[in-house]
Z-matrix of the N, CA and C atoms (Angstrom, degrees):
N
C 1 1.441
C 2 1.530 1 112.08
N 3 1.291 2 117.08 1 -34.26
C 4 1.458 3 119.67 2 179.91
C 5 1.527 4 110.30 3 -78.87
N 6 1.291 5 115.19 4 146.70
C 7 1.456 6 121.01 5 175.88
C 8 1.526 7 107.73 6 -78.08
N 9 1.327 8 115.84 7 111.51
C 10 1.462 9 120.86 8 -175.09
C 11 1.526 10 112.37 9 -60.89
N 12 1.315 11 117.54 10 -37.18
C 13 1.469 12 121.20 11 179.84
C 14 1.537 13 110.27 12 -63.85
N 15 1.323 14 116.64 13 -42.72
C 16 1.469 15 120.86 14 178.78
C 17 1.528 16 109.95 15 -64.64
N 18 1.327 17 116.07 16 -42.23
C 19 1.465 18 119.39 17 178.89
C 20 1.523 19 110.47 18 -65.35
N 21 1.328 20 117.57 19 -39.32
C 22 1.464 21 120.72 20 177.29
C 23 1.523 22 110.74 21 -59.69
N 24 1.327 23 116.95 22 -43.79
C 25 1.463 24 120.75 23 178.16
C 26 1.530 25 110.91 24 -65.30
N 27 1.324 26 116.66 25 -41.30
C 28 1.460 27 121.50 26 178.41
C 29 1.526 28 110.79 27 -60.34
N 30 1.342 29 116.15 28 -49.90
C 31 1.461 30 119.50 29 179.75
C 32 1.528 31 111.24 30 -62.87
N 33 1.324 32 116.76 31 -40.01
C 34 1.461 33 119.99 32 177.52
C 35 1.515 34 111.70 33 -58.69
N 36 1.328 35 116.19 34 -44.99
C 37 1.458 36 121.49 35 178.13
C 38 1.528 37 110.61 36 -61.92
N 39 1.337 38 116.23 37 -48.94
C 40 1.461 39 120.33 38 -177.49
C 41 1.530 40 111.37 39 -63.20
N 42 1.326 41 116.68 40 -41.41
C 43 1.457 42 119.37 41 179.67
C 44 1.523 43 110.95 42 -67.49
N 45 1.323 44 116.49 43 -41.47
C 46 1.465 45 120.42 44 -178.81
C 47 1.520 46 111.77 45 -61.68
N 48 1.320 47 117.10 46 -44.81
C 49 1.458 48 120.39 47 -175.59
C 50 1.516 49 113.42 48 -87.98
N 51 1.318 50 116.87 49 -1.13
C 52 1.471 51 120.72 50 176.38
C 53 1.522 52 111.04 51 -110.86
N 54 1.329 53 115.78 52 4.83
C 55 1.467 54 120.91 53 -177.49
C 56 1.525 55 112.32 54 54.03
N 57 1.340 56 116.20 55 40.58
C 58 1.459 57 122.19 56 176.47
C 59 1.518 58 108.81 57 -103.21
N 60 1.308 59 115.82 58 151.84
C 61 1.463 60 120.60 59 177.10
C 62 1.515 61 108.98 60 -130.77
N 63 1.325 62 115.74 61 142.55
C 64 1.456 63 120.91 62 175.67
C 65 1.530 64 107.72 63 -75.45
N 66 1.323 65 117.99 64 130.45
C 67 1.470 66 119.82 65 178.36
C 68 1.527 67 110.91 66 -59.66
N 69 1.314 68 116.00 67 151.54
C 70 1.472 69 121.34 68 -175.41
C 71 1.520 70 112.92 69 -61.67
N 72 1.348 71 117.58 70 -25.65
C 73 1.462 72 119.86 71 -176.40
C 74 1.530 73 113.86 72 -89.86
N 75 1.338 74 117.82 73 5.67
C 76 1.463 75 122.31 74 176.40
C 77 1.524 76 107.51 75 -123.48
N 78 1.329 77 116.16 76 119.91
C 79 1.465 78 118.88 77 179.24
C 80 1.526 79 109.57 78 -75.87
N 81 1.322 80 114.69 79 153.98
C 82 1.465 81 119.69 80 178.59
C 83 1.523 82 110.70 81 -59.37
N 84 1.326 83 117.19 82 -42.74
C 85 1.474 84 120.39 83 -178.46
C 86 1.527 85 111.36 84 -64.38
N 87 1.331 86 116.79 85 -37.72
C 88 1.464 87 120.04 86 177.21
C 89 1.516 88 110.80 87 -67.05
N 90 1.316 89 116.59 88 -41.22
C 91 1.457 90 120.85 89 178.59
C 92 1.525 91 110.44 90 -63.52
N 93 1.330 92 117.08 91 -44.51
C 94 1.468 93 121.00 92 179.49
C 95 1.522 94 109.83 93 -61.45
N 96 1.314 95 117.86 94 -48.07
C 97 1.469 96 121.01 95 -178.62
C 98 1.525 97 111.36 96 -62.78
N 99 1.313 98 116.80 97 -44.08
C 100 1.463 99 120.60 98 -179.63
C 101 1.519 100 111.03 99 -64.67
N 102 1.325 101 117.51 100 -42.64
C 103 1.467 102 121.12 101 177.69
C 104 1.522 103 110.47 102 -62.88
N 105 1.333 104 117.59 103 -42.00
C 106 1.465 105 121.28 104 178.57
C 107 1.527 106 110.75 105 -61.08
N 108 1.320 107 117.07 106 -45.81
C 109 1.469 108 120.51 107 179.19
C 110 1.521 109 110.80 108 -62.70
N 111 1.316 110 116.59 109 -39.42
C 112 1.462 111 121.68 110 177.46
C 113 1.531 112 110.78 111 -60.21
N 114 1.317 113 116.35 112 -47.51
C 115 1.465 114 121.35 113 -179.29
C 116 1.522 115 110.30 114 -67.72
N 117 1.323 116 117.57 115 -42.12
C 118 1.470 117 121.07 116 -178.97
C 119 1.521 118 112.21 117 -64.62
N 120 1.336 119 117.25 118 -31.44
C 121 1.468 120 119.91 119 175.85
C 122 1.519 121 110.78 120 -59.33
N 123 1.321 122 116.72 121 -37.07
C 124 1.459 123 121.53 122 -178.03
C 125 1.525 124 112.82 123 -86.19
N 126 1.319 125 116.68 124 -19.06
C 127 1.459 126 121.13 125 -173.41
C 128 1.529 127 112.77 126 -61.85
N 129 1.336 128 117.32 127 -42.28
C 130 1.466 129 120.43 128 179.98
C 131 1.512 130 111.89 129 -60.38
N 132 1.321 131 116.76 130 -43.60
C 133 1.465 132 120.92 131 178.43
C 134 1.521 133 110.87 132 -64.90
N 135 1.320 134 116.05 133 -41.96
C 136 1.467 135 121.25 134 179.26
C 137 1.536 136 110.60 135 -61.80
N 138 1.339 137 116.34 136 -43.38
C 139 1.467 138 119.90 137 178.74
C 140 1.523 139 111.23 138 -63.54
N 141 1.328 140 117.38 139 -42.99
C 142 1.463 141 120.63 140 178.45
C 143 1.522 142 111.58 141 -61.41
N 144 1.324 143 116.92 142 -44.21
C 145 1.467 144 120.51 143 179.19
C 146 1.524 145 111.13 144 -62.04
N 147 1.327 146 116.47 145 -43.06
C 148 1.462 147 119.52 146 179.49
C 149 1.520 148 111.80 147 -69.46
N 150 1.322 149 117.68 148 -34.77
C 151 1.468 150 120.66 149 175.91
C 152 1.524 151 110.16 150 -60.38
N 153 1.329 152 115.96 151 -47.93
C 154 1.469 153 120.29 152 179.91
C 155 1.524 154 110.73 153 -60.25
N 156 1.317 155 116.42 154 -44.25
C 157 1.453 156 120.68 155 -178.47
C 158 1.525 157 111.41 156 -66.73
N 159 1.332 158 116.73 157 -48.34
C 160 1.459 159 121.26 158 -177.05
C 161 1.531 160 111.14 159 -61.58
N 162 1.338 161 116.31 160 -39.64
C 163 1.461 162 120.89 161 -177.89
C 164 1.524 163 112.58 162 -100.37
N 165 1.336 164 115.52 163 22.88
C 166 1.468 165 123.58 164 171.16
C 167 1.531 166 112.40 165 49.46
N 168 1.330 167 116.09 166 44.78
C 169 1.471 168 122.70 167 175.07
C 170 1.529 169 112.02 168 53.27
N 171 1.328 170 116.77 169 39.13
C 172 1.469 171 121.92 170 176.94
C 173 1.517 172 114.38 171 91.89
N 174 1.313 173 116.76 172 -9.97
C 175 1.478 174 121.22 173 176.96
C 176 1.522 175 106.92 174 -101.02
N 177 1.318 176 116.11 175 69.50
C 178 1.459 177 121.41 176 -169.00
C 179 1.523 178 111.68 177 -68.29
N 180 1.297 179 114.67 178 130.11
C 181 1.463 180 122.55 179 174.04
C 182 1.524 181 106.11 180 -101.51
N 183 1.323 182 116.33 181 93.78
C 184 1.468 183 120.43 182 -174.99
C 185 1.525 184 112.50 183 -64.66
N 186 1.314 185 117.27 184 -27.91
C 187 1.468 186 118.91 185 175.94
C 188 1.538 187 109.95 186 -65.23
N 189 1.330 188 116.48 187 -41.62
C 190 1.460 189 120.75 188 177.07
C 191 1.522 190 110.04 189 -63.05
N 192 1.340 191 117.30 190 -43.43
C 193 1.472 192 121.62 191 178.59
C 194 1.525 193 109.81 192 -61.47
N 195 1.323 194 117.07 193 -44.21
C 196 1.467 195 120.27 194 178.08
C 197 1.530 196 111.51 195 -58.14
N 198 1.322 197 116.08 196 -40.70
C 199 1.468 198 120.41 197 178.43
C 200 1.527 199 110.68 198 -63.61
N 201 1.329 200 117.62 199 -41.54
C 202 1.464 201 121.25 200 177.46
C 203 1.521 202 110.23 201 -63.08
N 204 1.335 203 116.70 202 -44.87
C 205 1.465 204 120.67 203 178.39
C 206 1.516 205 109.67 204 -58.62
N 207 1.318 206 116.42 205 -46.94
C 208 1.462 207 120.84 206 -178.63
C 209 1.540 208 111.00 207 -63.57
N 210 1.320 209 116.60 208 -43.35
C 211 1.461 210 118.65 209 -177.28
C 212 1.534 211 111.97 210 -66.30
N 213 1.329 212 117.50 211 -37.02
C 214 1.474 213 119.96 212 178.30
C 215 1.522 214 111.46 213 -75.02
N 216 1.314 215 116.30 214 -36.10
C 217 1.465 216 120.31 215 178.57
C 218 1.521 217 110.74 216 -66.74
N 219 1.326 218 116.28 217 -37.76
C 220 1.467 219 120.67 218 -177.13
C 221 1.520 220 114.38 219 -83.03
N 222 1.308 221 117.31 220 -9.43
C 223 1.477 222 118.67 221 -176.86
C 224 1.513 223 112.79 222 -88.51
């Protein structure tokens, strides 16, 4: 689900500005793929938690949702 190229650029930026180096026995592509899989494993749970929160655990407040829609549309 994640764009590997974007993640590669993100990791490159983070490593560059954190003075970190990838060990010689781990390729950049392997590191990017492994990090993506790690993040994607958590993504489903994160989406479910946010769904429950956004829709008030099934007790949907549509006025609140409308306000969120309006605030994001207007920003």
